[in-house]
VOFI-670863 format. One line per field, with one value per residue (C-alpha): residue number from 0; x, y, z. Coordinates in steps of 0.25 Angstrom, whole numbers, plus 5000, padded with zeros to 4 digits. Each point is the difference from the previous one (the first is absolute). Layout:
<atoms>
resi NUM/...
c1 X/...
c2 Y/...
c3 Z/...
</atoms>
This chain:
<atoms>
resi 0/1/2/3/4/5/6/7/8/9/10/11/12/13/14/15/16/17/18/19/20/21/22/23/24/25/26/27/28/29/30/31/32/33/34/35/36/37/38/39/40/41/42/43/44/45/46/47/48/49/50/51/52/53/54/55/56/57/58/59/60/61/62/63/64/65/66/67/68/69/70/71/72/73/74/75/76/77/78/79/80/81/82/83/84/85/86/87/88/89/90/91/92/93/94/95/96/97/98/99/100/101/102/103/104/105/106/107/108/109/110/111/112/113/114/115/116/117/118/119/120/121/122/123/124/125/126/127/128/129/130/131/132/133/134/135/136/137/138/139/140/141/142/143/144/145/146/147/148/149/150/151/152/153/154/155/156/157/158/159/160/161/162/163/164/165/166/167/168/169/170/171/172/173/174/175/176/177/178/179/180/181/182/183/184/185/186/187/188/189/190/191/192/193/194/195/196/197/198/199/200/201/202/203/204/205/206/207/208/209/210/211/212/213/214/215/216/217/218/219/220/221/222/223/224/225/226/227/228/229/230/231/232/233/234/235/236/237/238/239/240/241/242/243/244/245/246/247/248/249/250/251/252/253/254/255/256/257
c1 4659/4989/4999/4988/5001/4999/5013/4997/4994/5002/4985/4996/4991/4992/4999/4996/4989/4994/5000/4994/4989/4997/4998/4991/4991/4999/4996/4991/4994/4987/4999/5004/5014/4999/5013/5004/5009/5009/5009/5012/5008/4994/4985/5004/5008/4989/4989/5009/5000/4986/4996/5009/4993/4986/4998/4998/4985/5000/5009/4995/5009/4997/5008/4998/5008/5000/5002/5008/5011/4998/5009/4994/5011/4994/4986/5006/5009/4988/4991/5012/5001/4985/5000/5012/4994/4986/4992/4988/5003/4993/5006/4995/5006/5000/5001/4986/5001/5013/4994/4988/5009/5009/4988/4994/5012/5008/5011/5014/5010/5007/5003/4986/4994/5008/4996/4986/5001/5005/4989/4990/5005/4999/4985/4998/5007/4991/4988/5003/5004/4986/4992/5008/5001/5015/5013/5010/5014/5010/5012/5010/5014/5009/5009/4987/4994/5013/5003/4986/4999/4985/4988/4993/4986/5003/5009/5002/4986/4999/4996/5012/5014/5006/5013/5002/5012/5007/5010/4998/5013/4995/4986/5008/5008/4987/4993/5012/5000/4985/5000/4992/5000/5013/4995/4994/5013/5009/4991/5005/4991/4990/4986/4997/4993/5005/5007/5015/4999/5010/5002/5015/5000/4990/5006/5014/5007/5000/4993/5013/5006/4987/4997/5014/4999/4985/5005/5011/4991/4987/5004/5014/4998/5012/5002/4998/5014/5006/4991/5004/5015/4998/4990/5001/4989/4993/4998/4996/4989/4994/5000/4993/4990/4997/4998/4992/4990/4998/4986/4996/5003/4991/4985/4996/5003/4989/4997/4998/4992/5003
c2 4430/5003/4990/4991/5001/5011/5005/4998/4986/4995/4998/4996/5010/4990/4989/5011/5006/4986/4998/5014/4999/4986/5005/5011/4990/4991/5010/5009/4990/5005/5013/5013/5006/5014/5008/5014/5006/5011/5002/4993/4988/4991/5001/5000/4987/4994/5004/4994/4986/5001/5003/4989/4990/5004/5007/5015/4998/4995/5012/5013/5012/5011/5013/5008/5013/5011/5014/5005/4988/4992/5006/5001/4990/4989/5001/5000/4988/4992/5004/4995/4987/4998/5002/4992/4988/5002/5000/5008/5011/5010/5014/5004/5013/4998/5015/5003/4987/5005/5014/4995/4992/5012/5009/4991/4995/5013/4991/5008/4988/4998/4985/4997/5007/4992/4987/5004/5002/4985/4995/5008/4993/4987/5002/5004/4988/4991/5007/4997/4986/4998/5005/4992/4987/5002/4999/5011/4998/5006/5007/4999/4994/4993/5012/5008/4989/4997/5015/5003/5010/4999/5005/4989/4998/5010/4995/4988/4996/4991/4985/4995/5005/4995/5007/4999/4991/5009/5011/5014/4999/4987/5006/5011/4989/4992/5013/5003/4985/5000/5014/5008/5014/5007/5012/4991/4992/5012/5007/5001/4992/5008/4997/5015/5003/5014/5009/4996/4987/4989/4987/5000/5014/4996/4987/5006/4989/4996/4987/4995/4999/4997/4988/4994/5001/4994/4989/4996/5002/4993/4990/4996/5001/5008/5004/5015/5000/4997/5010/5011/4997/4999/5012/5008/5011/4996/4986/5006/5008/4989/4990/5011/5002/4985/4998/5013/4996/4986/5003/5004/4986/4993/4999/5008/4993/4993/4998/4985/4996/4985
c3 5300/5010/5011/5002/5015/5011/5007/5014/5001/4986/4998/4986/4993/4993/5011/5010/4991/4999/5015/5002/4989/5005/5014/4995/4992/5012/5010/4992/4992/4992/5008/4995/5004/5005/5001/5003/4989/5006/4988/5008/4997/5011/4995/4986/5001/5009/4989/4989/5007/5003/4986/4995/5010/4998/4987/4999/5000/5015/5005/5004/5004/5009/4999/5013/5000/5010/4993/5012/4999/4987/4989/4986/4995/5009/4995/4986/5002/5007/4987/4991/5008/4999/4985/4998/5008/4993/5013/5005/5010/5008/5005/5014/5006/5015/5002/5005/5009/5006/5003/5007/5010/5002/5002/5010/5007/5000/4994/5000/5002/4986/5003/5005/4988/4991/5007/4999/4985/4999/5008/4991/4988/5006/5003/4986/4995/5009/4995/4986/5004/5007/4988/4990/5008/5000/5008/5003/4994/5009/4994/5012/4998/5009/5004/5004/5008/5008/5002/5004/4989/4998/5007/5009/4995/4988/4989/5009/5000/4988/4997/4993/4998/4987/5000/5015/4999/4991/5005/4995/4991/4995/4996/4992/4993/4997/4995/4990/4995/4997/4994/5010/4994/5002/5007/5011/5002/5001/5011/5014/5009/5008/5007/4996/5013/5001/4990/4998/5007/4996/5006/5001/5006/5010/5004/5000/4992/4985/4996/4993/5014/5008/4991/5002/5015/4999/4991/5010/5012/4995/4990/5004/5015/5002/5015/5004/5005/4987/4992/5010/4997/4985/4998/5013/5002/4987/5007/5013/4993/4992/5012/5008/4989/4999/5015/5002/4988/5004/5005/4986/4995/5010/5003/5012/5014/5006/5015/5001/5012/4999
</atoms>
């Protein structure tokens, strides 16, 4: 018999859904919700909660593929989700914008180019937010936030983060529970900033392991020494990522004069 709670923290699916949808209602109000749809599990679950909270008529989805790094199945899955949710959507290929940057900056660094793509998408989301009197709905999860696996002022540039307190493994459990299309649920996590990129390969650790360590470190306040004894190199990797990405979770430092 299926459980009505998640494995890691025992979150109730229905109670958590109520809390997240109430959060969205309270913070978006009568504005339009603007959300990027990547065909991935995070944006799909965030969109599901947003539609549940506000109604499909108040949500606009943006698909922003790049032909060099966005596979066909991601576009297909994003379109499937938009149709399943019944929301309006726009498809904007960012290829020509990226090419313009590359040509003018002689941009050759793969990571810098990937971050640029994320920031281009953020700019487009806020353009649509401006013309629709909307708010940008973030799609980052708790694992990504604490591991620093997002682009500062890219996919990290949003107004609210509805699933920001759900670990990646929990996102997958919620997606399964609420019948997000199977092709999305079973897909490997990836920001698709360059061909063949996957989150777990780049991080060098699986989310299954990382989430257990993050849960003990952040929620249970387990000491670093205990985590290192229990998880070894995996704990060391997670702790390093959390510390090195702290600046991403803070507002810019101000030189206070008084």
